[in-house]
Backbone as CSV, one residue per row, in Angstrom:
resi,resn,N_x,N_y,N_z,CA_x,CA_y,CA_z,C_x,C_y,C_z
1,MET,-7.842,-0.588,-6.412,-6.930,-1.401,-5.783,-7.846,-2.899,-5.500
2,ARG,-7.511,-4.146,-5.487,-7.855,-5.274,-5.397,-8.270,-5.858,-3.919
3,LEU,-7.086,-5.079,-3.232,-6.992,-5.508,-1.515,-8.373,-4.693,-0.917
4,LYS,-8.735,-3.978,-1.529,-9.687,-2.891,-1.063,-11.064,-3.686,-0.644
5,ARG,-11.404,-4.610,-1.189,-12.443,-5.570,-0.868,-12.457,-6.097,0.486
6,PHE,-11.279,-6.478,0.652,-11.040,-7.514,2.257,-10.571,-6.345,3.152
7,TRP,-11.076,-4.922,3.052,-10.837,-3.795,4.351,-12.203,-4.051,5.122
8,VAL,-13.197,-3.922,4.415,-14.751,-4.284,5.212,-14.688,-5.269,6.138
9,PRO,-14.511,-6.626,5.501,-14.428,-7.564,6.623,-13.039,-7.735,7.905
10,LEU,-11.985,-7.087,7.193,-11.224,-6.760,8.096,-11.324,-5.787,9.004
11,ILE,-12.059,-4.874,9.140,-12.620,-3.584,10.111,-13.423,-4.197,11.123
12,PHE,-14.314,-5.055,10.540,-15.247,-5.947,11.196,-14.232,-6.984,12.347
13,LEU,-13.744,-8.111,11.536,-12.559,-8.799,12.645,-12.139,-7.970,13.612
14,LEU,-11.370,-6.997,13.191,-10.766,-6.069,14.017,-11.594,-5.642,15.205
15,GLY,-12.464,-5.048,14.576,-13.538,-5.145,15.703,-14.195,-5.826,16.704
16,MET,-14.221,-7.181,15.969,-14.589,-8.436,17.047,-13.486,-8.423,18.351
17,TYR,-12.064,-8.216,17.534,-11.012,-8.610,18.482,-10.962,-7.303,19.504
18,PHE,-11.199,-6.382,19.159,-11.086,-5.291,20.082,-12.070,-5.020,21.121
19,ASP,-13.172,-5.168,20.823,-14.506,-5.354,21.502,-14.463,-6.488,22.502
20,ALA,-14.066,-7.819,22.119,-13.952,-8.848,22.956,-12.959,-9.175,23.528
21,ILE,-11.926,-8.861,23.302,-10.494,-9.194,23.836,-9.451,-7.921,24.168
22,PHE,-9.283,-7.211,23.355,-8.635,-5.890,23.799,-9.007,-4.981,24.944
23,PHE,-10.291,-4.469,24.435,-10.883,-3.297,25.636,-11.278,-4.259,26.862
24,ALA,-11.033,-5.537,26.649,-11.594,-6.125,27.758,-10.534,-5.883,29.006
25,ARG,-9.322,-6.076,28.476,-8.220,-5.942,29.281,-7.380,-4.495,29.226
26,VAL,-7.722,-3.559,27.957,-6.990,-2.456,28.214,-8.181,-1.418,28.049
27,ASN,-8.243,-0.516,29.216,-9.080,0.226,29.375,-9.287,1.742,30.336
28,PHE,-9.948,2.746,30.001,-9.228,3.604,30.976,-10.546,3.834,32.173
29,TYR,-10.618,2.952,33.338,-11.539,2.996,34.315,-12.647,2.369,33.740
30,GLY,-12.609,1.431,32.792,-13.777,0.921,32.391,-14.297,1.604,30.718
31,ILE,-13.384,2.509,30.685,-14.156,3.560,29.714,-13.506,2.941,28.199
32,HIS,-14.334,2.617,27.322,-13.697,1.919,26.013,-14.871,2.178,24.765
33,PRO,-14.299,2.319,23.479,-15.483,2.496,22.669,-15.964,1.140,22.179
34,ASP,-16.959,1.111,21.505,-17.414,-0.060,20.994,-17.193,-0.024,19.736
35,VAL,-16.435,-0.758,18.943,-15.746,-0.519,17.659,-16.925,-1.153,16.631
36,LEU,-17.610,-2.172,17.170,-18.640,-2.748,16.431,-19.897,-1.774,15.644
37,ILE,-20.041,-1.109,17.003,-21.388,-0.524,17.020,-20.821,0.994,15.907
38,ALA,-19.935,1.621,16.220,-19.115,2.291,15.320,-19.089,1.850,13.518
39,ALA,-18.634,0.818,13.929,-18.470,0.009,12.241,-20.272,-0.256,11.734
40,MET,-21.018,-0.814,12.762,-22.591,-0.920,12.376,-23.157,-0.164,11.686
41,VAL,-22.552,1.404,12.335,-23.591,2.454,12.248,-23.045,3.173,10.489
42,SER,-21.636,3.032,10.513,-21.046,3.475,9.178,-21.374,2.807,8.199
43,TYR,-21.582,1.161,8.062,-21.912,0.237,7.431,-23.413,0.379,6.917
44,GLY,-24.312,1.093,7.856,-25.925,1.410,7.455,-25.677,2.455,6.876
45,VAL,-25.047,3.753,7.182,-24.893,4.930,6.168,-24.778,4.846,5.108
46,LEU,-23.607,3.809,5.007,-23.135,3.871,3.575,-23.944,2.939,2.616
47,MET,-24.518,1.746,3.446,-24.981,0.571,2.282,-26.448,0.279,2.898
48,GLY,-26.727,0.924,3.626,-28.532,0.865,3.747,-28.719,0.152,4.879
49,GLY,-29.919,0.443,5.731,-29.958,-0.090,7.012,-30.492,-1.815,7.128
50,LEU,-31.107,-2.293,5.901,-31.375,-3.608,5.994,-30.087,-4.596,6.024
51,PRO,-29.149,-4.353,4.965,-27.879,-4.948,5.316,-27.038,-4.971,6.590
52,ALA,-27.040,-3.880,6.951,-26.463,-3.377,8.262,-27.060,-4.195,9.322
53,SER,-28.774,-3.910,9.479,-29.337,-4.683,10.467,-28.900,-6.225,10.426
54,ILE,-29.137,-6.920,9.272,-28.702,-8.199,9.095,-27.457,-8.594,9.820
55,LEU,-26.139,-7.926,8.929,-24.902,-7.958,9.480,-24.732,-7.998,11.288
56,GLY,-25.703,-6.983,11.639,-25.614,-6.157,12.705,-26.078,-7.441,13.926
57,CYS,-27.132,-8.243,13.467,-27.789,-9.165,13.998,-26.715,-10.847,14.089
58,LEU,-26.223,-10.888,13.071,-25.295,-12.011,12.834,-23.983,-12.002,13.525
59,LEU,-23.671,-10.714,13.701,-22.307,-10.737,14.196,-22.801,-10.357,15.942
60,GLY,-23.659,-9.781,15.959,-24.375,-9.986,17.522,-24.395,-11.376,18.149
61,LEU,-25.055,-12.024,17.464,-25.136,-13.113,17.887,-24.073,-14.044,18.227
62,TYR,-22.986,-13.860,17.253,-21.938,-14.514,17.134,-20.916,-13.969,18.445
63,MET,-20.845,-12.785,18.617,-20.448,-12.187,19.864,-21.247,-12.471,21.019
64,ASP,-22.381,-12.860,21.288,-22.978,-13.291,22.462,-22.897,-14.572,22.696
65,VAL,-22.657,-15.340,21.800,-22.429,-17.067,22.132,-21.218,-17.302,22.452
66,MET,-19.973,-16.400,21.662,-19.004,-16.575,22.238,-18.432,-15.579,23.513
67,PHE,-18.614,-14.449,23.774,-18.548,-13.451,24.806,-19.595,-13.197,25.857
68,GLY,-20.831,-13.460,25.532,-21.553,-12.506,26.174,-22.335,-13.910,27.448
69,LYS,-22.875,-13.126,28.097,-23.537,-14.331,29.284,-25.180,-14.450,29.143
70,VAL,-25.584,-13.268,28.039,-27.344,-13.506,27.510,-27.364,-13.097,25.993
71,ILE,-27.770,-14.189,25.556,-28.032,-14.389,24.147,-28.837,-13.648,23.706
72,GLY,-28.575,-12.359,22.696,-29.446,-11.957,22.169,-29.246,-10.305,22.344
73,LEU,-28.646,-9.812,23.464,-28.500,-8.392,23.796,-27.822,-7.612,23.007
74,THR,-26.624,-8.189,22.652,-25.732,-7.502,21.770,-25.825,-7.759,20.534
75,ALA,-27.017,-8.554,19.989,-27.201,-8.814,18.531,-28.391,-7.708,18.364
76,ILE,-29.448,-7.391,19.689,-30.242,-6.374,19.464,-29.507,-4.902,19.635
77,SER,-28.609,-4.794,20.111,-27.529,-3.423,20.201,-27.375,-2.880,18.609
78,TYR,-26.899,-4.116,17.984,-25.525,-4.091,16.708,-26.700,-3.810,15.393
79,MET,-27.739,-4.670,15.778,-28.986,-4.743,14.501,-29.504,-3.234,14.855
80,THR,-29.696,-2.876,15.920,-30.065,-1.260,15.954,-29.501,-0.505,15.463
81,ALA,-28.234,-0.405,15.549,-27.203,0.335,15.298,-26.983,0.528,13.664
82,GLY,-27.116,-0.418,13.153,-27.518,-0.478,11.705,-28.591,-0.078,10.952
83,TYR,-29.361,-0.183,11.640,-30.686,0.460,11.129,-30.669,1.593,11.199
84,ALA,-30.254,2.179,12.426,-30.324,3.700,12.748,-29.144,4.307,12.027
85,GLY,-27.956,3.619,11.604,-27.244,4.379,10.434,-27.938,4.131,8.938
86,GLY,-28.735,3.372,8.874,-29.493,3.061,7.713,-30.438,4.155,7.342
87,LEU,-30.926,4.995,8.262,-32.022,6.128,8.339,-31.588,7.243,7.481
88,PHE,-29.944,7.231,7.520,-29.265,8.147,6.824,-28.473,8.033,5.203
89,PHE,-28.719,6.517,4.957,-28.428,6.143,3.888,-29.133,7.043,2.858
90,GLN,-27.592,7.143,1.890,-28.171,7.924,0.725,-28.743,9.388,0.743
91,LYS,-28.793,9.882,2.162,-29.095,11.369,2.441,-28.162,12.345,2.387
92,PHE,-28.193,13.325,1.535,-26.905,14.525,1.362,-26.045,14.807,2.214
93,TYR,-26.660,14.863,3.784,-26.048,15.528,4.471,-25.410,14.130,5.644
94,ALA,-25.681,13.158,5.172,-24.898,12.042,5.980,-23.414,11.709,5.381
95,ASP,-23.073,12.586,4.230,-21.867,12.463,3.801,-20.810,13.183,5.310
96,ASN,-21.114,14.044,5.619,-20.306,14.656,6.908,-20.220,13.206,8.028
97,THR,-18.777,13.455,8.616,-18.837,12.675,9.544,-19.317,12.721,11.121
98,VAL,-19.742,13.706,11.204,-20.632,14.335,12.181,-22.114,13.030,12.494
99,ILE,-22.710,12.727,11.329,-24.056,11.932,11.602,-23.687,10.436,11.919
100,PRO,-22.702,10.032,11.427,-22.375,8.961,12.017,-21.909,8.757,13.137
101,ALA,-21.174,10.032,13.552,-20.678,9.612,14.707,-21.649,10.200,16.219
102,VAL,-22.645,10.857,15.806,-23.724,11.292,16.916,-24.385,9.670,16.558
103,THR,-24.843,9.201,15.821,-25.617,7.951,15.634,-24.779,6.516,16.418
104,ALA,-23.466,6.656,16.333,-22.970,5.402,16.985,-22.592,6.051,18.336
105,ALA,-22.456,7.190,18.616,-22.593,7.472,20.110,-23.792,7.447,21.023
106,SER,-25.069,7.562,19.943,-26.466,7.177,20.840,-26.521,5.472,20.322
107,GLY,-26.016,4.969,19.664,-26.301,3.607,19.490,-25.521,2.627,20.461
108,GLN,-24.455,3.305,21.157,-23.776,2.673,22.464,-24.448,3.149,23.522
109,PHE,-24.957,4.520,23.913,-25.700,5.076,24.697,-26.920,4.023,24.717
110,LEU,-27.346,3.605,23.737,-28.740,2.663,23.975,-28.158,1.209,24.507
111,GLN,-26.645,0.763,23.965,-26.369,-0.703,24.325,-26.455,-0.420,25.555
112,GLU,-25.780,0.426,26.229,-25.233,0.414,27.700,-26.548,0.408,28.469
113,HIS,-27.538,0.959,27.982,-28.818,0.867,28.980,-29.685,-0.520,28.573
114,ILE,-29.711,-1.107,27.493,-29.955,-2.412,27.547,-29.316,-3.392,28.276
115,MET,-28.236,-3.314,28.227,-27.171,-4.122,29.235,-27.739,-3.778,30.883
116,ALA,-27.773,-2.405,31.035,-28.189,-2.370,32.356,-29.540,-2.838,32.920
117,ALA,-30.566,-2.635,31.498,-31.869,-2.856,32.105,-31.795,-4.723,32.333
118,ALA,-30.689,-5.304,31.574,-30.780,-6.546,31.724,-30.302,-7.194,32.800
119,MET,-29.263,-6.573,33.500,-28.860,-6.599,34.811,-29.654,-6.394,35.689
120,ALA,-30.687,-5.477,35.915,-31.367,-4.831,36.678,-32.877,-5.910,36.755
121,LEU,-32.962,-6.678,35.519,-34.153,-7.902,35.525,-33.506,-9.029,36.142
122,ARG,-32.246,-8.968,36.444,-31.618,-10.190,37.095,-31.611,-10.176,38.109
123,GLY,-31.609,-8.929,38.807,-31.675,-8.705,40.418,-30.629,-7.819,40.658
124,GLY,-29.976,-7.509,39.615,-28.311,-6.484,39.985,-29.003,-5.402,40.502
125,SER,-28.081,-4.400,40.766,-28.145,-2.928,41.074,-27.315,-2.494,40.847
126,PHE,-27.145,-1.105,40.854,-26.041,-0.304,40.413,-26.694,1.326,40.665
127,PRO,-25.750,2.018,41.272,-25.877,3.803,41.231,-26.335,4.546,39.749
128,TYR,-27.298,4.489,39.085,-27.870,5.038,37.758,-27.023,6.141,37.361
129,LEU,-27.252,7.267,38.409,-26.750,8.478,37.797,-24.957,8.481,37.889
130,LEU,-24.417,7.649,38.700,-22.728,7.590,38.775,-22.530,6.665,37.747
131,THR,-23.037,5.825,37.296,-22.902,4.576,36.031,-22.935,5.616,34.572
132,LEU,-23.896,6.493,34.704,-24.201,7.351,33.723,-23.003,8.240,33.575
133,THR,-22.624,8.864,34.465,-21.671,10.028,34.356,-20.174,9.228,34.095
134,THR,-19.989,8.254,34.838,-18.706,7.800,34.994,-18.425,6.534,33.735
135,HIS,-19.468,6.270,33.272,-19.223,5.001,32.478,-19.768,5.024,31.246
136,ILE,-21.398,5.495,31.159,-22.248,5.375,30.150,-22.071,6.215,29.186
137,LEU,-21.827,7.600,29.625,-21.406,8.852,28.788,-20.076,8.638,28.151
138,PRO,-18.988,8.662,28.731,-17.796,8.402,28.383,-17.661,7.504,27.388
139,CYS,-18.354,6.343,27.865,-18.194,5.261,26.191,-18.745,5.556,25.453
140,ALA,-19.928,6.340,25.281,-20.882,6.712,24.219,-20.226,7.847,23.406
141,LEU,-19.046,8.882,24.238,-18.319,9.581,23.616,-17.365,9.165,23.002
142,ALA,-16.638,8.142,23.364,-15.383,7.587,22.827,-16.068,6.573,21.556
143,THR,-17.074,5.838,21.523,-18.007,5.332,20.619,-17.878,6.134,19.453
144,GLY,-18.536,7.700,19.353,-18.549,8.441,18.790,-17.273,9.205,18.014
145,LEU,-16.254,9.293,19.033,-15.022,9.745,18.465,-14.297,8.765,17.483
146,LEU,-14.052,7.597,17.772,-14.110,6.729,16.923,-14.462,6.304,15.531
147,CYS,-16.070,6.670,15.570,-16.646,6.475,14.659,-16.165,7.423,13.451
148,ILE,-15.718,8.470,13.773,-15.300,9.202,12.587,-13.980,8.859,11.863
149,PRO,-13.047,8.626,12.168,-12.223,7.891,11.227,-12.450,6.815,10.829
150,LEU,-13.242,5.883,11.433,-13.766,4.534,10.797,-14.557,4.752,9.929
151,HIS,-15.234,5.626,10.103,-16.141,5.997,9.031,-15.471,6.363,7.702
152,LEU,-14.486,7.049,7.389,-13.579,7.921,6.730,-13.331,6.418,6.047
153,LEU,-12.641,5.510,6.785,-11.975,4.365,6.344,-13.343,3.487,5.484
154,MET,-14.054,3.620,5.906,-15.223,2.403,5.608,-15.704,3.267,4.124
155,ARG,-15.945,4.537,4.159,-16.134,4.872,2.979,-15.341,4.859,1.708
156,TYR,-14.031,4.822,2.308,-12.946,4.942,1.198,-13.227,3.082,0.818
157,ALA,-13.350,2.355,1.978,-13.251,0.715,1.167,-14.484,0.623,0.678
158,LEU,-15.429,1.452,0.817,-16.857,0.821,0.134,-17.417,1.745,-0.946
159,GLU,-16.382,2.405,-1.636,-16.778,3.452,-2.396,-17.019,3.011,-3.822
160,GLN,-16.847,1.740,-4.392,-17.099,1.438,-5.461,-18.455,0.920,-5.005
161,GLN,-18.910,0.142,-3.873,-20.228,-0.538,-4.041,-21.351,0.755,-3.558
162,THR,-20.813,1.807,-2.856,-21.967,3.017,-2.541,-22.334,3.643,-3.886
163,ARG,-20.956,3.963,-4.787,-21.381,4.418,-6.109,-22.252,3.539,-6.925
164,LEU,-22.034,2.180,-6.845,-23.182,1.022,-7.648,-24.601,1.180,-6.974
165,ARG,-24.621,0.931,-5.786,-25.835,1.009,-5.001,-26.561,2.152,-5.252
166,GLY,-26.165,3.587,-5.587,-26.571,4.696,-5.575,-27.246,4.777,-6.722
167,SER,-26.453,4.282,-7.852,-26.760,4.319,-9.450,-28.107,3.423,-9.440
168,GLU,-28.310,1.935,-8.830,-29.214,1.268,-9.038,-30.825,1.602,-8.361
169,THR,-30.434,2.541,-7.147,-31.620,3.396,-6.733,-32.024,4.420,-7.426
170,HIS,-31.500,5.144,-7.821,-31.789,6.333,-8.737,-32.642,5.742,-9.851
171,HIS,-31.962,4.842,-10.786,-32.513,4.655,-11.997,-33.262,3.287,-12.247
172,GLY,-33.844,2.517,-10.834,-34.241,1.449,-10.489,-35.821,1.520,-10.461
């Protein structure tokens, strides 16, 4: 199917919309998944850490410039998520959706801590244990759960590229 090549850019565009606009307005007591972290992890698992890290850095910088208060924090989070997903690139056990889901949840957990550290460095304070239990962990869980169907969709969309990428690394 020729339209399949547009799915991955569409996933990332929709991820930017959901993360920057939709979930800023629609959430459950501040709890929401991070679509781009889930997509970045999935992309890393399927295409490798380097392409996912580069894409994560570029998308993160874009999101920081357009919607963030501090430039670079989201880029670090997305780049790290892509790299972490890439650690499972071409591993036989990474075909399972649990690996990307746990990695995405961990990526969200890290991102929330990066943002909390930045807030603390700027003089802000918050009750850490309360924030951990009512915001950070639920958001990480939501991101991990979202990553499961997103990874299946991404795997289908990148089926041709992953097949070609696998053959060049085994025969090159």
